[in-house]
N, C-alpha and C positions, 0 to 999 in steps of 0.2 A: 443398593449401592454399598460398597464396603467403606470402612474408615469413618471419619467423623461426620460425614454427610449422610450416612445410611438411614438415620431416623428422620431426617428433614426432607430429603428428596426421596420419594416413595420407592423403597427397594423392590417392591413388587413390579415396578414399571421400568426401572433403570438399573444398570450395573456399570461399575467403573471398569474400563479397559486399561487405561494407563494415564499417568500424568504427563502432559505435553510440555508444560512450562511452569515455572514457579518463581520467576524473578520479580516482575512487576505485579502480576496476579497469578493465583493458582489456576491453571487451565488444564482441564481433564477431558479425555475422550470417553464418552459414555455411550451405552447401547440401550435402546428401548427394547425391552424383552418381548413386547407384544408384536412389534413390527420388524425387529432385528435391524432397525435403522440406527445409524450412528449420529451422535450430536456432539457439540463442544459445550462444555460447562465452564463458564468463566466466573470465578468466585471473588467477591470484593470483601476482603477481610477488614474489619474495623481497626485492626492494629497497624494497617498500612496507611501512610500519609494520604489525606484527601480521598480515601476510599469511598466514603458515603457520597461525597460530592461527585466523584467520577461515575459512580453507579447511577446516580440520578441523571447525570448528563447523558450517559450512554443509553439509559432506558428511554428517556424522553425523545432523544433524537433517533436512535436506531430503530425503535419500535414503530416509527412512522414511515419507514422506508421499505419499499418493495420493488426490486429491480433485478433482472438476471445477472448483472455484474456487481451486485452488492450482497455480501453474506446475509442470509435471511435470519432475522430475529425470530425466535420461537416463543419464549416466555421468560418471565422473571418472577422471583419471589424471595422472601426472607428464608434463609436456611435455618437460622437459629435466633429465636426471638430474644434470648437472653443476651447474646453478644451482638445482635443486629447484623450478623454475617449474611450477605445477600449474594444471589447469583443471577446470571443471564444465560439462558440456554439458546444455542444458535446452531444453524446449519454447519455440517462438517464438510470440509474440502479435503477429499482423501489423498490428493497428490501433494499436499503441503504448500509451502510458500515458495515464491520465486527466488529468494536468496538460496535456499537449499537446492532448488532445481538447477539454477545456474552454476552453482559450485560443485554439484555432484553428477550432473548429467550434461551431455553435449547437446543442448537445445539451442545454441546460438546460431541463428539463421535470420537474415534480414526480413524475409517474408513472414516468418513465424513471429518475430518481434513486432512487425507492423500490425499483424492480426491481433495480437494481445494488446497492443497499444490502442487499437480501435476499441477493444473491450474496456480498457481503462478510461478512455475519453467518453465513451457512452455512459459508463457508470458515474463519472465525475459530472457530466452534463446533467444527468438526472439529479444528482445530489445538489448541484447548484440551483437547479430549477425549484428545489424545495427550500431555497435560501439557507442551505447548510454548507459550510466549508469543512473539509476533513481535517486539515492542518497537521497531519502527521503521515502524509503519504510517503511510503518507502517500500522497497522491494519486499521486506519481511511482512508488510501489511497487504501484499497482493497475493492471493491464494488461488490455487488451481482446483476448480470444482470437479465433480464426478463426470460431467460431460465435457471436460477440457475447456471450460469457460473461466476466464479470469474473474475473480471476485475481490472487491475492495472490502477490507475488514478493519476492525478496531476503531470504534467511534467515541472512546471515552474522552478524547481531547477535542472533538469536533465542536463547532460553534455556529450559532445563527449569524447571518450577516449583520443583524441589527445590534449585536453585542459590541459595545464600544471598547471594552477591555479585553485584550488578547490574553487568553489563559495559557495556551500551549507555547512552549519554546521549540517544539518540533524535535527533530533528530539531527545530530551533527552530520554535515555534508549534504543534507537535503534542504537546509534552511536558506531562504533568500536573504539578501543583505538587509532588507527592512525589518525582518524579525530579529536579526542579530543586533541591529542598532536601536531597536525598540520603537520604530516609527510605523509599523505595519497597520494600515487601515483597510486595505483592499485584500480581503481574505481569499477571494477567488484567484487573484493574481499570485498569491503565495502558494496555493494549490497547483497552479500551472507551472510555477518554477519547480516544485518538487516532482511533478509529473515529467518535466523535462529531464531531471536527473534519472528518474526511473527509466525513461526511454533510452537514454545513453547506456545505462547498465544492461537493459534488455538486448541491445544491439552488440555491445562489446564485452559484457561480463565484468566491467570494472567501473569505478567512479571516474568522472571526467577530471576532477581536481579535488584537492583537500581544502577544508574550511580553515581560514586563518593560517596559523603557523602549524596546524596539525600535520603530522607526517602521513603520507600516503605513498607506500612503496611502489604503487603502480602508476603514479602520476608525478610529473615534474612540476606541476602547476598548482598555484592557489587561485582562488576566484578572481582576485584583483589582476593577477597575471593573465588569466583567461580573457579578461575584458581588454587588457592593454596590448596583448600580443596574440590576437585571435588567429591570424594566419599561421603563425609559428605553432600555436597550440595544436591545430589540426594536423599539420605536417609531422610534428614530433610524436603525437599520440598514435599516428599510423605506424611509426617506427617502434614505439613501445609495444604495440600489438603485433610486432614482427611482420608487418605488412599483410597480415591475414585479412584485414579489412581496408578497403579503399572507400573513404567517406564520400558519398555522393554530394554534390553541391546543394541539392534540395534538402538532404539530411542536415548538413551543416547550417543551412539557413534556418531551418525549423528549430534546431537546438539553440542557436544564437538568439532567436526571437523569444523562445520560452524562458531563457535564462537572462534576459535583459535586466540590467541593473535597476533601471527605473520601472517600478511596477505599472505605471501609467503607459509605458511604451511596450510592455510585454504583450505578446500575441494573445488573443482571446480564444476560447474554445471554438467558436465559429471560424476564426482565422486558421486554427490548427486543422479543422476539417476541410478547409479549402486549400490547404498547402499542397504543393506538388508531391512531396514525399508521402504524405498521408494518403493521397489519391492513387498511389501505385498499387500493384496487385496485392491482395490478401488471400488467405486460404478460406474456402468455404468451410462450413462446420464439419462436414464429412471428411474433407481433405485434412483439416487440422487434427481431427481425431486420429486418422490413419497415420499422419506424420508423427504426432506425439507418441503414439503407441510404439513406433519404431525407435524413438529417441529416448524415451523416459526410462529412468533406472528402476 
């Protein structure tokens, strides 16, 4: 590899293709020279806040997971013993994240959204079966793998169910009210809320509402207004979307249940799988591949 990592990550085995992100962590696309397979290298630099803690958390949790709808962990090690810089090597999703896909490609289609939502729920169900909550689900952390399968990524803020202290504050506009007011105890319910926001975005391409007083040019609503004026919310958001979408009653019911203010009243994963909207048609794997090849940029 080129650059500062060339001596630590065996340059005879890997080469750097490009830097993909450098905000929270340095994330690079690398190629294995012996197989020509691409991977993602996530570097935890010790000069970043809580880097060592986040590396340990992601290593412990992510390395135990193996599921088609979760980005596959490959290996981890120390890059530089002097600085304690560490990395995690993981599967590469060549089609990128769903934020980019939704903003740059015309992939908004209810049946496509429902198919990918099935992938999300299956991945989340597996994660919760391992007593792990993601706690930072968002469109940017949902990736599209090489076989057009949705993959959940980014586990540095994930927690076990038995951890009493919530570490993650999540991401604005995906956070349930109990995270905002510091009362979150049911981590599974927090994930379901964030998954509900992701579902709304998969179908519409926009957030349903803005958090608190935050401005959202594509929404007239805040969360409290969504709760108090629910019928008006759905009617006016159809107008905001130029009537390109007519929300089915089964979709509205599912979103309302996933975004319930009281986490104890929020629908469960099993309830989601039994909901009328979830049970509507999805694409087979071959149909999805064909459809996405037509639509993807």
